TORMI-402737 format. One line per 4 residues: number of its first residue (from 1); their letters; for each residue x, y, z of N, C-alpha, C, O. Coordinates in nm, 3 decimals. Layout:
residues N
NUM> a> X Y Z X Y Z X Y Z X Y Z; ...
This chain:
residues 233
1> mrpa> 0.084 -0.119 0.000 0.000 0.000 0.000 0.087 0.124 0.000 0.179 0.137 0.081; 0.058 0.217 -0.093 0.136 0.339 -0.100 0.102 0.430 0.017 -0.015 0.440 0.054; 0.201 0.497 0.074 0.169 0.587 0.184 0.083 0.703 0.135 0.095 0.747 0.021; -0.002 0.753 0.223 -0.084 0.867 0.187 0.004 0.988 0.167 0.107 1.004 0.232
5> rpla> -0.038 1.074 0.076 0.042 1.193 0.048 -0.043 1.317 0.072 -0.164 1.313 0.051; 0.020 1.427 0.117 -0.055 1.550 0.134 -0.097 1.606 -0.001 -0.029 1.582 -0.102; -0.207 1.680 -0.005 -0.257 1.736 -0.129 -0.186 1.865 -0.162 -0.146 1.940 -0.073; -0.172 1.889 -0.291 -0.124 2.019 -0.335 -0.234 2.121 -0.310 -0.353 2.087 -0.307
9> akpl> -0.195 2.246 -0.292 -0.292 2.350 -0.264 -0.384 2.371 -0.383 -0.338 2.372 -0.497; -0.514 2.388 -0.358 -0.613 2.417 -0.460 -0.693 2.538 -0.414 -0.702 2.566 -0.294; -0.754 2.614 -0.512 -0.837 2.727 -0.471 -0.952 2.680 -0.383 -1.012 2.576 -0.409; -0.980 2.755 -0.281 -1.087 2.720 -0.188 -1.210 2.802 -0.221 -1.200 2.918 -0.258
13> rpap> -1.328 2.740 -0.206 -1.452 2.811 -0.236 -1.527 2.842 -0.107 -1.509 2.772 -0.007; -1.611 2.947 -0.108 -1.679 2.987 0.016 -1.777 2.882 0.063 -1.830 2.803 -0.015; -1.799 2.883 0.194 -1.889 2.786 0.255 -2.033 2.822 0.226 -2.070 2.939 0.233; -2.117 2.722 0.192 -2.259 2.750 0.174 -2.328 2.763 0.308 -2.273 2.726 0.412
17> srpa> -2.449 2.817 0.306 -2.524 2.827 0.431 -2.569 2.690 0.475 -2.587 2.599 0.394; -2.588 2.675 0.608 -2.632 2.549 0.666 -2.765 2.576 0.733 -2.777 2.676 0.804; -2.867 2.492 0.716 -3.000 2.523 0.767 -3.009 2.540 0.918 -3.080 2.628 0.964; -2.938 2.458 0.995 -2.949 2.468 1.141 -2.838 2.391 1.206 -2.793 2.288 1.154
21> fgap> -2.791 2.442 1.323 -2.686 2.372 1.394 -2.734 2.236 1.443 -2.652 2.146 1.461; -2.862 2.219 1.466 -2.915 2.094 1.517 -2.934 1.987 1.412 -2.973 1.875 1.445; -2.906 2.019 1.284 -2.926 1.919 1.180 -2.829 1.804 1.199 -2.713 1.829 1.231; -2.871 1.678 1.180 -2.782 1.565 1.199 -2.670 1.563 1.097 -2.689 1.601 0.982
25> slti> -2.552 1.520 1.141 -2.438 1.507 1.052 -2.447 1.377 0.973 -2.510 1.280 1.017; -2.384 1.377 0.856 -2.384 1.257 0.774 -2.284 1.156 0.827 -2.184 1.192 0.890; -2.309 1.029 0.801 -2.212 0.924 0.826 -2.174 0.861 0.695 -2.244 0.878 0.595; -2.064 0.788 0.694 -2.015 0.725 0.572 -2.022 0.575 0.590 -1.934 0.518 0.654
29> plqd> -2.124 0.508 0.536 -2.145 0.365 0.565 -2.053 0.276 0.484 -2.093 0.223 0.380; -1.932 0.260 0.531 -1.835 0.178 0.459 -1.825 0.037 0.515 -1.762 -0.048 0.453; -1.885 0.009 0.629 -1.875 -0.123 0.688 -1.988 -0.144 0.788 -2.054 -0.048 0.827; -2.009 -0.264 0.829 -2.109 -0.295 0.931 -2.060 -0.239 1.064 -1.955 -0.280 1.112
33> pglp> -2.135 -0.144 1.126 -2.086 -0.083 1.250 -2.072 -0.182 1.364 -2.005 -0.153 1.463; -2.135 -0.300 1.353 -2.126 -0.396 1.461 -2.004 -0.485 1.456 -1.979 -0.563 1.548; -1.926 -0.474 1.349 -1.811 -0.561 1.333 -1.682 -0.482 1.338 -1.675 -0.373 1.280; -1.579 -0.532 1.405 -1.449 -0.465 1.402 -1.386 -0.478 1.265 -1.417 -0.571 1.190
37> dpal> -1.300 -0.387 1.231 -1.232 -0.390 1.102 -1.082 -0.372 1.126 -1.033 -0.259 1.123; -1.009 -0.482 1.150 -0.865 -0.469 1.177 -0.789 -0.402 1.064 -0.694 -0.328 1.089; -0.830 -0.428 0.939 -0.760 -0.367 0.827 -0.775 -0.215 0.829 -0.680 -0.142 0.799; -0.894 -0.167 0.864 -0.915 -0.023 0.874 -0.828 0.036 0.984 -0.770 0.143 0.967
41> dvrk> -0.819 -0.033 1.097 -0.736 0.015 1.207 -0.590 0.024 1.167 -0.520 0.117 1.206; -0.544 -0.073 1.090 -0.404 -0.073 1.044 -0.378 0.046 0.952 -0.276 0.113 0.963; -0.471 0.071 0.862 -0.456 0.184 0.769 -0.455 0.317 0.845 -0.377 0.407 0.814; -0.543 0.328 0.942 -0.547 0.452 1.021 -0.418 0.471 1.100 -0.366 0.582 1.108
45> aamr> -0.367 0.364 1.159 -0.245 0.373 1.238 -0.128 0.418 1.152 -0.047 0.501 1.195; -0.118 0.364 1.031 -0.009 0.402 0.941 -0.021 0.549 0.901 0.079 0.620 0.895; -0.142 0.593 0.874 -0.162 0.733 0.835 -0.132 0.826 0.953 -0.072 0.932 0.935; -0.172 0.787 1.072 -0.140 0.870 1.188 0.010 0.888 1.203 0.057 0.998 1.229
49> rdfr> 0.083 0.780 1.188 0.228 0.788 1.202 0.287 0.887 1.101 0.370 0.971 1.138; 0.246 0.878 0.977 0.301 0.964 0.872 0.260 1.110 0.891 0.343 1.200 0.877; 0.133 1.133 0.923 0.085 1.271 0.928 0.116 1.339 1.060 0.119 1.462 1.066; 0.139 1.264 1.165 0.191 1.328 1.287 0.330 1.386 1.260 0.363 1.494 1.308
53> rlrr> 0.408 1.314 1.185 0.542 1.364 1.150 0.531 1.492 1.067 0.604 1.588 1.091; 0.441 1.493 0.969 0.421 1.613 0.888 0.370 1.729 0.972 0.410 1.844 0.953; 0.282 1.698 1.064 0.224 1.802 1.149 0.330 1.864 1.239 0.336 1.986 1.253; 0.413 1.782 1.300 0.519 1.834 1.386 0.615 1.922 1.306 0.659 2.026 1.355
57> aaaa> 0.647 1.880 1.185 0.738 1.958 1.101 0.676 2.093 1.065 0.744 2.195 1.066; 0.547 2.093 1.033 0.479 2.218 0.999 0.475 2.312 1.119 0.494 2.432 1.104; 0.450 2.257 1.237 0.446 2.339 1.358 0.582 2.400 1.388 0.592 2.516 1.427; 0.686 2.320 1.369 0.821 2.369 1.397 0.862 2.477 1.296 0.933 2.571 1.332
61> agga> 0.818 2.463 1.172 0.860 2.555 1.067 0.783 2.686 1.068 0.837 2.790 1.029; 0.658 2.683 1.110 0.579 2.806 1.103 0.453 2.803 1.185 0.351 2.858 1.143; 0.457 2.741 1.301 0.337 2.728 1.382 0.278 2.861 1.425 0.157 2.879 1.421; 0.363 2.954 1.468 0.314 3.084 1.515 0.251 3.163 1.401 0.147 3.226 1.420
65> daaa> 0.314 3.160 1.284 0.259 3.231 1.169 0.125 3.170 1.126 0.033 3.242 1.089; 0.116 3.037 1.132 -0.008 2.970 1.094 -0.121 3.006 1.190 -0.234 3.030 1.147; -0.092 3.011 1.320 -0.193 3.049 1.419 -0.241 3.192 1.395 -0.360 3.221 1.408; -0.149 3.281 1.361 -0.187 3.420 1.333 -0.272 3.428 1.207 -0.365 3.509 1.199
69> alaa> -0.240 3.345 1.107 -0.319 3.344 0.983 -0.461 3.297 1.010 -0.556 3.350 0.952; -0.477 3.197 1.097 -0.611 3.151 1.133 -0.690 3.263 1.200 -0.805 3.288 1.164; -0.628 3.329 1.295 -0.697 3.435 1.368 -0.740 3.548 1.274 -0.845 3.609 1.293; -0.658 3.574 1.173 -0.690 3.680 1.077 -0.813 3.646 0.994 -0.874 3.736 0.935
73> eaga> -0.849 3.519 0.987 -0.966 3.475 0.910 -1.095 3.479 0.991 -1.201 3.449 0.937; -1.088 3.514 1.119 -1.205 3.503 1.206 -1.322 3.586 1.157 -1.436 3.539 1.156; -1.296 3.710 1.116 -1.405 3.795 1.070 -1.474 3.739 0.947 -1.597 3.737 0.940; -1.395 3.694 0.850 -1.453 3.636 0.729 -1.526 3.506 0.760 -1.633 3.480 0.705
77> latr> -1.469 3.424 0.849 -1.533 3.299 0.886 -1.668 3.325 0.952 -1.765 3.254 0.925; -1.675 3.425 1.038 -1.799 3.456 1.108 -1.912 3.486 1.010 -2.027 3.451 1.036; -1.881 3.550 0.898 -1.984 3.586 0.801 -2.033 3.464 0.722 -2.139 3.471 0.660; -1.960 3.356 0.724 -1.998 3.237 0.648 -2.073 3.133 0.731 -2.116 3.031 0.679
81> lprp> -2.087 3.160 0.859 -2.161 3.067 0.944 -2.310 3.087 0.922 -2.353 3.199 0.893; -2.390 2.982 0.934 -2.534 2.994 0.908 -2.605 3.085 1.006 -2.705 3.148 0.970; -2.556 3.092 1.129 -2.610 3.185 1.227 -2.505 3.202 1.335 -2.421 3.113 1.352; -2.507 3.312 1.410 -2.406 3.331 1.514 -2.414 3.221 1.619 -2.522 3.194 1.671
85> pqhi> -2.302 3.157 1.651 -2.304 3.054 1.756 -2.318 3.117 1.893 -2.284 3.234 1.915; -2.368 3.038 1.986 -2.379 3.083 2.124 -2.253 3.051 2.204 -2.210 3.131 2.288; -2.195 2.934 2.178 -2.072 2.892 2.248 -1.982 2.821 2.148 -2.026 2.732 2.075; -1.856 2.860 2.145 -1.757 2.801 2.055 -1.654 2.726 2.138 -1.600 2.781 2.234
89> agyv> -1.627 2.602 2.103 -1.524 2.524 2.170 -1.399 2.516 2.083 -1.407 2.486 1.963; -1.286 2.543 2.143 -1.159 2.523 2.076 -1.087 2.407 2.143 -1.150 2.311 2.187; -0.955 2.415 2.150 -0.875 2.312 2.217 -0.738 2.370 2.245 -0.697 2.469 2.183; -0.667 2.310 2.338 -0.529 2.348 2.366 -0.438 2.256 2.285 -0.440 2.135 2.303
93> aagg> -0.360 2.314 2.197 -0.279 2.235 2.103 -0.176 2.150 2.176 -0.119 2.192 2.277; -0.153 2.030 2.122 -0.052 1.938 2.174 0.000 1.853 2.059 -0.072 1.830 1.962; 0.123 1.808 2.070 0.177 1.717 1.970 0.190 1.776 1.831 0.181 1.704 1.732; 0.212 1.907 1.822 0.227 1.971 1.692 0.097 2.017 1.631 0.096 2.066 1.518
97> eidv> -0.016 2.005 1.703 -0.143 2.055 1.650 -0.134 2.206 1.629 -0.063 2.276 1.701; -0.208 2.254 1.532 -0.209 2.398 1.508 -0.280 2.466 1.624 -0.382 2.417 1.673; -0.229 2.579 1.667 -0.281 2.651 1.783 -0.406 2.729 1.742 -0.399 2.820 1.659; -0.522 2.694 1.800 -0.646 2.762 1.764 -0.690 2.865 1.866 -0.792 2.931 1.847
101> lpll> -0.616 2.881 1.975 -0.663 2.974 2.077 -0.673 3.118 2.027 -0.770 3.186 2.060; -0.576 3.169 1.947 -0.596 3.303 1.891 -0.720 3.312 1.802 -0.792 3.411 1.806; -0.745 3.208 1.723 -0.866 3.204 1.640 -0.990 3.200 1.728 -1.087 3.271 1.701; -0.989 3.119 1.831 -1.103 3.106 1.921 -1.140 3.242 1.981 -1.257 3.279 1.984
105> valg> -1.040 3.314 2.029 -1.064 3.445 2.089 -1.119 3.542 1.985 -1.215 3.614 2.011; -1.058 3.543 1.865 -1.102 3.636 1.761 -1.241 3.603 1.709 -1.320 3.693 1.681; -1.271 3.473 1.697 -1.403 3.433 1.649 -1.510 3.463 1.753 -1.623 3.499 1.719; -1.475 3.447 1.880 -1.568 3.485 1.985 -1.599 3.633 1.982 -1.714 3.673 1.999
109> aatg> -1.497 3.715 1.959 -1.518 3.858 1.950 -1.603 3.895 1.829 -1.685 3.986 1.835; -1.582 3.824 1.718 -1.654 3.854 1.594 -1.801 3.813 1.600 -1.885 3.872 1.533; -1.831 3.711 1.679 -1.968 3.657 1.683 -2.042 3.689 1.812 -2.164 3.674 1.818; -1.970 3.732 1.915 -2.031 3.753 2.045 -2.055 3.625 2.124 -2.125 3.627 2.225
113> aglc> -1.997 3.515 2.078 -2.017 3.385 2.143 -1.929 3.371 2.267 -1.823 3.432 2.277; -1.976 3.288 2.360 -1.892 3.248 2.472 -1.791 3.144 2.427 -1.809 3.079 2.324; -1.685 3.129 2.504 -1.577 3.038 2.468 -1.570 2.923 2.567 -1.600 2.940 2.685; -1.530 2.807 2.519 -1.510 2.694 2.608 -1.403 2.601 2.553 -1.367 2.608 2.435
117> lpvv> -1.355 2.513 2.639 -1.252 2.417 2.603 -1.295 2.278 2.649 -1.370 2.265 2.746; -1.248 2.174 2.580 -1.288 2.038 2.616 -1.218 1.987 2.740 -1.107 2.029 2.775; -1.287 1.895 2.807 -1.234 1.832 2.928 -1.249 1.681 2.913 -1.358 1.630 2.886; -1.138 1.609 2.930 -1.141 1.463 2.930 -1.160 1.418 3.074 -1.074 1.443 3.159
121> tapd> -1.270 1.351 3.102 -1.298 1.308 3.238 -1.252 1.166 3.266 -1.218 1.132 3.379; -1.252 1.081 3.163 -1.213 0.940 3.178 -1.198 0.879 3.040 -1.254 0.931 2.943; -1.124 0.769 3.029 -1.115 0.701 2.899 -1.253 0.651 2.853 -1.341 0.624 2.935; -1.269 0.640 2.722 -1.390 0.582 2.663 -1.516 0.657 2.701 -1.622 0.596 2.715
125> tald> -1.507 0.789 2.716 -1.624 0.872 2.745 -1.631 0.985 2.643 -1.536 1.010 2.569; -1.744 1.053 2.640 -1.756 1.175 2.561 -1.684 1.289 2.633 -1.659 1.281 2.753; -1.653 1.393 2.560 -1.591 1.510 2.619 -1.694 1.592 2.697 -1.812 1.596 2.662; -1.647 1.656 2.800 -1.723 1.760 2.867 -1.661 1.893 2.821 -1.552 1.894 2.763
129> frvw> -1.730 2.005 2.848 -1.677 2.135 2.807 -1.696 2.233 2.922 -1.799 2.235 2.989; -1.591 2.316 2.943 -1.596 2.417 3.048 -1.572 2.555 2.988 -1.498 2.572 2.891; -1.638 2.653 3.048 -1.624 2.792 3.005 -1.478 2.835 3.019 -1.410 2.798 3.115; -1.431 2.912 2.922 -1.292 2.961 2.927 -1.287 3.108 2.891 -1.352 3.152 2.796
133> qpda> -1.210 3.182 2.966 -1.178 3.321 2.936 -1.029 3.328 2.901 -0.949 3.256 2.962; -0.990 3.413 2.806 -0.850 3.417 2.762 -0.748 3.439 2.874 -0.634 3.395 2.862; -0.789 3.506 2.981 -0.694 3.532 3.090 -0.707 3.432 3.205 -0.643 3.447 3.309; -0.791 3.329 3.186 -0.814 3.232 3.293 -0.704 3.126 3.294 -0.656 3.086 3.188
137> plva> -0.664 3.080 3.412 -0.560 2.978 3.419 -0.611 2.843 3.370 -0.731 2.815 3.376; -0.520 2.760 3.322 -0.551 2.624 3.280 -0.478 2.527 3.371 -0.369 2.555 3.420; -0.540 2.413 3.395 -0.479 2.311 3.480 -0.465 2.182 3.401 -0.540 2.158 3.306; -0.370 2.099 3.440 -0.350 1.972 3.371 -0.457 1.872 3.414 -0.480 1.851 3.534
141> gafg> -0.521 1.811 3.316 -0.622 1.711 3.344 -0.576 1.573 3.300 -0.456 1.545 3.300; -0.671 1.487 3.263 -0.638 1.352 3.218 -0.545 1.358 3.098 -0.561 1.443 3.010; -0.448 1.267 3.094 -0.349 1.257 2.987 -0.262 1.383 2.976 -0.196 1.404 2.875; -0.262 1.466 3.081 -0.181 1.586 3.079 -0.237 1.699 2.995 -0.167 1.798 2.971
145> ilmp> -0.361 1.686 2.950 -0.423 1.788 2.865 -0.465 1.907 2.950 -0.529 1.890 3.054; -0.430 2.027 2.906 -0.466 2.148 2.979 -0.614 2.180 2.959 -0.667 2.166 2.849; -0.678 2.223 3.067 -0.821 2.250 3.062 -0.855 2.356 3.167 -0.776 2.380 3.258; -0.973 2.420 3.154 -1.013 2.518 3.255 -1.036 2.451 3.391 -1.061 2.330 3.399
149> eeaa> -1.027 2.530 3.495 -1.054 2.479 3.629 -1.201 2.439 3.643 -1.287 2.491 3.572; -1.228 2.349 3.735 -1.363 2.298 3.753 -1.461 2.410 3.789 -1.578 2.404 3.753; -1.413 2.510 3.858 -1.499 2.621 3.900 -1.545 2.706 3.781 -1.634 2.789 3.796; -1.484 2.685 3.665 -1.520 2.766 3.549 -1.663 2.741 3.503 -1.723 2.829 3.441
153> grcl> -1.717 2.625 3.532 -1.854 2.595 3.491 -1.861 2.527 3.356 -1.769 2.540 3.274; -1.967 2.455 3.333 -1.985 2.378 3.210 -2.054 2.463 3.102 -2.120 2.562 3.133; -2.036 2.422 2.977 -2.109 2.486 2.868 -2.135 2.382 2.759 -2.071 2.277 2.755; -2.230 2.414 2.672 -2.266 2.325 2.563 -2.238 2.397 2.431 -2.317 2.483 2.391
157> pdll> -2.127 2.366 2.364 -2.092 2.439 2.241 -2.182 2.400 2.124 -2.222 2.285 2.110; -2.212 2.499 2.039 -2.282 2.469 1.915 -2.192 2.489 1.794 -2.237 2.482 1.679; -2.064 2.515 1.821 -1.962 2.517 1.716 -1.834 2.459 1.775 -1.787 2.504 1.879; -1.780 2.359 1.708 -1.657 2.294 1.753 -1.543 2.323 1.656 -1.555 2.296 1.536
161> lmpl> -1.434 2.377 1.706 -1.308 2.383 1.633 -1.231 2.257 1.672 -1.189 2.244 1.787; -1.213 2.165 1.578 -1.164 2.031 1.612 -1.022 2.007 1.563 -0.991 2.038 1.448; -0.935 1.951 1.648 -0.801 1.912 1.604 -0.810 1.785 1.521 -0.910 1.714 1.524; -0.704 1.757 1.447 -0.702 1.636 1.366 -0.559 1.602 1.327 -0.467 1.684 1.340
165> vavd> -0.543 1.480 1.279 -0.413 1.434 1.229 -0.408 1.449 1.078 -0.308 1.495 1.023; -0.516 1.410 1.010 -0.526 1.423 0.865 -0.671 1.440 0.828 -0.760 1.403 0.905; -0.696 1.495 0.709 -0.833 1.514 0.661 -0.831 1.513 0.509 -0.732 1.554 0.447; -0.939 1.466 0.449 -0.947 1.471 0.303 -1.053 1.571 0.260 -1.120 1.631 0.344
169> ragr> -1.067 1.589 0.129 -1.157 1.694 0.078 -1.304 1.657 0.089 -1.391 1.740 0.060; -1.334 1.535 0.131 -1.472 1.499 0.163 -1.504 1.530 0.308 -1.617 1.510 0.353; -1.404 1.579 0.383 -1.425 1.612 0.524 -1.404 1.496 0.618 -1.433 1.507 0.737; -1.354 1.382 0.567 -1.328 1.269 0.656 -1.205 1.301 0.740 -1.097 1.329 0.688
173> rlgq> -1.224 1.295 0.870 -1.122 1.338 0.966 -1.056 1.218 1.031 -1.124 1.124 1.073; -0.924 1.221 1.040 -0.850 1.122 1.118 -0.804 1.189 1.246 -0.725 1.283 1.243; -0.854 1.141 1.359 -0.818 1.198 1.487 -0.704 1.123 1.553 -0.633 1.044 1.490; -0.687 1.148 1.682 -0.576 1.087 1.754 -0.597 0.938 1.779 -0.501 0.865 1.804
177> gggf> -0.721 0.892 1.773 -0.748 0.750 1.793 -0.816 0.718 1.924 -0.851 0.602 1.949; -0.837 0.819 2.010 -0.902 0.793 2.137 -1.053 0.786 2.129 -1.118 0.734 2.219; -1.111 0.838 2.021 -1.255 0.832 2.002 -1.334 0.934 2.081 -1.457 0.925 2.086; -1.268 1.032 2.144 -1.341 1.127 2.229 -1.438 1.213 2.149 -1.552 1.232 2.190
181> ydrt> -1.392 1.265 2.036 -1.481 1.348 1.955 -1.590 1.263 1.890 -1.703 1.310 1.875; -1.559 1.141 1.851 -1.662 1.053 1.794 -1.775 1.032 1.893 -1.892 1.043 1.858; -1.740 1.000 2.018 -1.843 0.978 2.120 -1.918 1.108 2.152 -2.038 1.106 2.177; -1.847 1.219 2.150 -1.910 1.347 2.178 -2.013 1.382 2.073 -2.124 1.425 2.106
185> laaa> -1.979 1.364 1.946 -2.071 1.396 1.837 -2.188 1.299 1.834 -2.301 1.338 1.805; -2.162 1.172 1.863 -2.270 1.074 1.866 -2.371 1.110 1.975 -2.492 1.101 1.954; -2.322 1.151 2.091 -2.412 1.190 2.201 -2.489 1.317 2.166 -2.608 1.327 2.196; -2.422 1.413 2.102 -2.490 1.537 2.064 -2.597 1.510 1.960 -2.707 1.566 1.967
189> daag> -2.566 1.425 1.863 -2.662 1.390 1.760 -2.784 1.322 1.820 -2.897 1.354 1.785; -2.761 1.228 1.911 -2.872 1.156 1.975 -2.961 1.250 2.056 -3.081 1.226 2.070; -2.901 1.357 2.109 -2.977 1.453 2.189 -3.038 1.565 2.105 -3.104 1.654 2.159; -3.017 1.560 1.973 -3.067 1.666 1.886 -2.995 1.797 1.903 -3.052 1.903 1.881
193> qmpl> -2.866 1.791 1.943 -2.788 1.912 1.969 -2.657 1.909 1.891 -2.552 1.946 1.944; -2.663 1.865 1.768 -2.544 1.850 1.685 -2.479 1.986 1.656 -2.545 2.073 1.599; -2.353 2.006 1.693 -2.287 2.134 1.664 -2.234 2.138 1.521 -2.219 2.035 1.456; -2.205 2.256 1.474 -2.130 2.273 1.351 -1.987 2.232 1.379 -1.932 2.270 1.483
197> tigv> -1.924 2.155 1.291 -1.788 2.106 1.314 -1.693 2.165 1.211 -1.716 2.155 1.090; -1.586 2.224 1.258 -1.483 2.281 1.172 -1.350 2.217 1.210 -1.300 2.237 1.321; -1.293 2.140 1.120 -1.161 2.083 1.142 -1.055 2.187 1.114 -1.059 2.254 1.011; -0.960 2.201 1.204 -0.856 2.303 1.191 -0.720 2.234 1.186 -0.688 2.152 1.272
201> cfav> -0.641 2.269 1.085 -0.513 2.198 1.067 -0.420 2.278 0.977 -0.460 2.379 0.918; -0.298 2.233 0.967 -0.205 2.285 0.868 -0.246 2.233 0.729 -0.302 2.124 0.718; -0.219 2.310 0.625 -0.255 2.268 0.490 -0.189 2.136 0.452 -0.243 2.060 0.372; -0.072 2.109 0.508 -0.001 1.986 0.476 -0.074 1.862 0.526 -0.042 1.750 0.486
205> qltd> -0.172 1.881 0.613 -0.247 1.767 0.667 -0.363 1.723 0.578 -0.431 1.625 0.609; -0.387 1.796 0.468 -0.486 1.754 0.370 -0.429 1.640 0.287 -0.312 1.644 0.246; -0.509 1.539 0.260 -0.464 1.425 0.182 -0.574 1.378 0.087 -0.687 1.428 0.093; -0.540 1.283 0.001 -0.636 1.235 -0.100 -0.756 1.165 -0.039 -0.870 1.192 -0.077
209> evpa> -0.730 1.076 0.056 -0.839 0.999 0.115 -0.801 0.953 0.254 -0.692 0.899 0.276; -0.891 0.974 0.347 -0.875 0.925 0.484 -0.962 0.801 0.500 -1.081 0.805 0.471; -0.905 0.690 0.546 -0.988 0.570 0.568 -1.091 0.597 0.676 -1.059 0.652 0.782; -1.215 0.558 0.650 -1.324 0.591 0.743 -1.419 0.474 0.759 -1.443 0.399 0.664
213> gpld> -1.472 0.460 0.878 -1.574 0.361 0.908 -1.708 0.428 0.926 -1.719 0.549 0.909; -1.810 0.354 0.960 -1.946 0.407 0.968 -1.968 0.504 1.083 -2.064 0.581 1.080; -1.883 0.503 1.183 -1.899 0.594 1.296 -1.818 0.722 1.278 -1.824 0.811 1.363; -1.742 0.732 1.169 -1.660 0.850 1.142 -1.745 0.954 1.069 -1.783 0.933 0.954
217> rpld> -1.774 1.064 1.136 -1.862 1.167 1.080 -1.778 1.272 1.006 -1.680 1.322 1.061; -1.815 1.305 0.884 -1.739 1.407 0.811 -1.759 1.545 0.870 -1.864 1.575 0.928; -1.659 1.628 0.856 -1.663 1.764 0.906 -1.752 1.851 0.818 -1.771 1.823 0.700; -1.807 1.957 0.877 -1.885 2.053 0.799 -1.794 2.147 0.720 -1.824 2.181 0.606
221> lilt> -1.683 2.188 0.781 -1.589 2.279 0.716 -1.447 2.241 0.760 -1.427 2.174 0.861; -1.350 2.286 0.680 -1.208 2.267 0.713 -1.140 2.402 0.702 -1.159 2.474 0.604; -1.061 2.436 0.800 -0.988 2.564 0.799 -0.840 2.537 0.816 -0.799 2.471 0.911; -0.760 2.588 0.723 -0.614 2.581 0.733 -0.559 2.724 0.731 -0.635 2.820 0.715
225> ergl> -0.429 2.736 0.746 -0.367 2.868 0.740 -0.382 2.931 0.602 -0.355 3.050 0.585; -0.424 2.852 0.502 -0.443 2.904 0.366 -0.587 2.943 0.336 -0.615 3.000 0.231; -0.679 2.913 0.426 -0.817 2.953 0.404 -0.917 2.844 0.437 -0.883 2.740 0.492; -1.043 2.871 0.400 -1.154 2.783 0.432 -1.182 2.688 0.316 -1.178 2.727 0.199
229> lvpv> -1.209 2.563 0.350 -1.238 2.460 0.251 -1.374 2.400 0.282 -1.401 2.361 0.396; -1.458 2.391 0.180 -1.588 2.327 0.193 -1.574 2.183 0.147 -1.540 2.159 0.030; -1.598 2.085 0.233 -1.587 1.945 0.191 -1.679 1.914 0.074 -1.791 1.964 0.065; -1.628 1.830 -0.015 -1.704 1.785 -0.131 -1.756 1.647 -0.102 -1.677 1.553 -0.086
233> r> -1.887 1.632 -0.094 -1.947 1.501 -0.061 -1.953 1.413 -0.186 -1.999 1.299 -0.178
C-alpha cells in the first residue's frame, strides 16, 4: 500500500449556508458498525504515524505564523456561518497541533459567542466542556491535557473547532485515535444538539483519502492557514 500523500494547494470556495446547527451530521457507511475492522485500524495507524510527522514539522517551521493566519480569518469565517453561535469550543494544542486559541478568541469577539474548552474526564467517554476566558488559568487534566478549572462551569458548544491528524476533501477526519470526539458527536446527535464542526489543521495535513468507518462523521468545514475549505461530498 502506498503511503498517503498531502494534497497540493487548490483554490478554496466559500462555505454555503447550513440550515441549522441541530441538523444531523452525515455518516459514511463503509462497513457494518457492529463488526471490528482490523484492516481499517491498520490503515489509520499508518496514516497517523506519517501525518503526525508532517504536522510536527509544519508546527516547527511556522506554527506561530499559521496560528496568526487563522486568527486573521475570524471575521470572514464569522460571516460564512449559518447563524451566530452561542458557544464556541476550541482546544489546547498538543503534539504539533495547530494553535487555535488566537482564532477562538477572535471568532468569539466577531460573533459575540462564549468560549469553552474540552475536558477529558475518563477514557472511553464523551468530552465535557468548560467555560474559558483568555486570561483564565488552565490546569493539567487527564493525559496531561490542559483544561479550565472545575470552577469555570460547564457549557454546551454549538460550534466545535476540532483538532485532527489528517483530513481529506470529503471532510473525513483522522483523529488521535481515542474516540473522544466521535463519542461526543454521537451523544450530541442523539440529543438533537449537533454542533457545527470545523476541522482546523495545517494545509499539509490535507490528503487524497482518509480511511473511514461508519462511525466517522465528516466535518462541515475545514480551515487551514491558507483559508476555508468546503468538503465535497
